[in-house]
N, C-alpha and C positions, 0 to 999 in steps of 0.2 A: 524277449520275452521271456516271464521265467516260467518254470514248470508249472506251477500252479494255475496259472492263466489259461484257461482254454483259447483256442483261435475262434475268433467270430463265425459265426454262422452267414451264410448271404444273405438272409433276411434282414439279419441284424445290420449289416453293412448298408443295406439298400433304404432302410428306415433311417439309418445316421446319414446318409446322402440326402433322403428328402428333408430331414433337418436343416442340413448344412447347405445344401444347394438350392433346396427347394422352398426353404423358409417356412417348414410346417413347424411350431412352436409349441403344438399340443403334445406333451409328452407322452399321456396316456395313449393317443393316438399313435404315437413313434413305436412305443413298447408293444402294441397290439400288432403291430405290422412285423417288428421284429420277431414275436414269439409266434407269430402265423395265427394270432387269435380271431374267431368271427364276431360279429356283433352278440351272438346268442353266447358266446364265451363271456364277453364283456358283461352282460348282463347277469349272468348266473354266478359270475365271481365277484364277491363282496370285498374282496383283498387286492382287488387291481391298482389300486393308490399305493399301498406298500410295496408292491411288487414293480410298479416301474419306477418308484423313487429309488429304492435297493439297486435295481438295473442301471439306471440313468448315473449313480454315483459309484458303482464298479470301477475300478481299475482299468480294465480291458476297454470300459465304455469311452471312459475319460480319456484313455491314450488314443483311441481310435477318433475322438473328436478333435484333439489336438493335431493329430495327423491330417483329418480332412479340411480342417481350417487353415492349415498351411498349404494344402493343395490349392483350396479355393485362391488363398492370396497370391499364390505362384500364378494361376490361371488368368487371374485378373492382370497380374503385371505383365504377362506375355502379351495378353490382348491389348493392352493399352501403349504397348510398345510397336505391335504388329500395327494397330491402327496410326500410332504415329509415322511409323516408315510408310503406310499407305497413303497417308495425307503428304509426306513429302515427295513421294514418287507422283501422286497427281499433281501438286504444285511444279516438280521438275518437269513432267511430262516425259514422253518415252525418249530415251539417249541424250536428254540434257542435263547439266552439270549444275553444280550448286553455284558457280560464277555467273552463270545464263539467269538461274532464277533470281540472283542479289541484282542483276540488270534489271531484269522487269520489275523488281521491286522498286528501284530507283526512276525508273520511267514511271511508273504510277504515282509516284511523290512528286516529280516533276509537274505531272499532269494536275495533281491536287495544288500545287503551290500556284499553277498559273490560273486556276479557276478561282482560287483566292487573292487574286488580283485587289490591291485595297485602292479605291477611291479617294484621293488626296485632294479631291475639291470639295468633299463633305467637310463642314468644319469640325465635327466631332471625330473624325478621323484625323485631320490637321492637328487636333488637340491631343488626339492619343499619342501622334507621333512625336510630338514634341515632350510630351511628358516621358516618351520612352528614351528619346535623345538626353534628356537633363538626367535621366536615371543612370542610363548605361554611359553617360559621358566620362572620359578620363581628362579631357581638356577642360579647365574649368571657363575658357573663353567661350566655348561652344555652347556650355549648358548655359552660361549667362547671355548669348545671344537667343537660346531658345526661348529662355525665361522672359526677355524683354520682348520676344513675340507674341507671347502668350499675356502678359499684362497689356499688350496694346490691343490686342482682340478682345480682350475683357473690356477695356476702356471703350473702345468702338462698340461693345453688344451694349454697353449702358447707355452711351450717347445715343444709340438708336433707338431704343427703349422710351428712353424721354422724348425724343422727336415724335415717334409714334403714340404715345400717350395723349389721350384728349379729354380734357377737362370740362365737364359742362356743369353749370350753374342754373338751376331752376328757381324762378321769383313767381310767387303768385300775382295775378293782375291787380288785384285789391289786397290791402290788409285784411279784410274779413274774410278772405278765401286762405289765407295762411294757417296749415296746421297749428304752428308754434300759438300763432294769435289766439287762436280759438281755446286751445288748452289754458294759456295765461287766462282768458277772459272767464274760462270756467272757474278756475281756481279762485277767482276774486269774487266771484258770486258765493261760492261756498264759504269763503270767510265772513 
């Protein structure tokens, strides 16, 4: 600190800590706390705005704000690291090593994989697997065989759809009951 900069009063430090750590952003309030002013002092002093602006921009206050911001960042980083270590300890449990943790994670993955067994009797799953084989196959013969299976299943699907498709034709019992006949007859009358 240079000789012309006076040290901060405890009230000033407390007010700046309220700003940095407490989230108070009203500089009028911060200044009043730092100066030890009461509500009556604030009401009777018309120059408070110029006082707190000058105080806020002073070198000693700006230096203290920078120091407190760095302190806050350091404390947050320490808290994050401490939380990470606590989480790691709780995952490991008491006296367990990281390799044991890795083994527990691998067991969990195996259980998830067992739960996700794919039912290849489902045609959708069959097609998905055949597409995967075609995409990932390094041997052209394997890809061609899988492609043939897909083409054959598509052909079987279209044949089955044709067999199941029912076509119905409805004819009226008499021509005079047919809507087309009636429409044509009306058209002839209008001419």
